[in-house]
N, C-alpha and C positions, 0 to 999 in steps of 0.2 A: 800952487802945487810945488812941493819940494822936488828939487832936481839933485840926483846923486851921481857920482862917478864910480865906475867899477874898473878895476884893472883886470884885464883878461889874461888867460894863461900865456898868451904870446907876448905879453908886456904892453899891449896897446890899451888905451882907455876907451870906455863907452859910457855915454851919459843916458840916464833914464829918469823918467818922472814917476814918483811914487804915487800910485793911485790909492792904495790901501795897504795896511799892514795888520797882521793878526798873529796870535800865538795859539797853537793847538797842541795839546799834550806836552806843553813845555818847549815846543819848537817854534821859532819865529819864521814867518813867511811874509814875503813882499809881493804885491801885485804891482808891476811897473809897466810903463809904456815907453815907446821910443820917440814919441812926439805928442804934442797936445792937439794935433789935428784929428778930425773925425775918422780918418783912415789909419790911425795909429795901430801898431802891432803891440799886443800885450804879452807879457811873460810872467810866470810865477817863479820866484826864487825861494829856496829853502836854506835857512841858516845851518851850515854844517861846520861851524867853528868848533875848535877844541875848547873844552871848559877852561883850561888854564892859559889859553892864548889871548894876547892883547889884540890880535888882528881878527877881523870879521871875514868869514869866508861863506859864500853862497854858491849853491849849485842850481842850475836851471832845470826845472821839472818839465818834462814833455808828456803829452797825452799819448796813450797807447794808440796804435793804428788799428783800425778795424778792417779785416780782410773780407 
């Protein structure tokens, strides 16, 4: 499984394992986890990079809460 590093907004780095990647409507999404353990936490990231940018930028998608 591929492991990638993200630089967070505060300048620190976080490593995630890429579980799956897909493209929907021309937008790239990554399903990543914080470990390879059975109790890993999964996150979905959406590519929000500018078309003319050489840097890749992702934002974390969160599920809406149900009241």
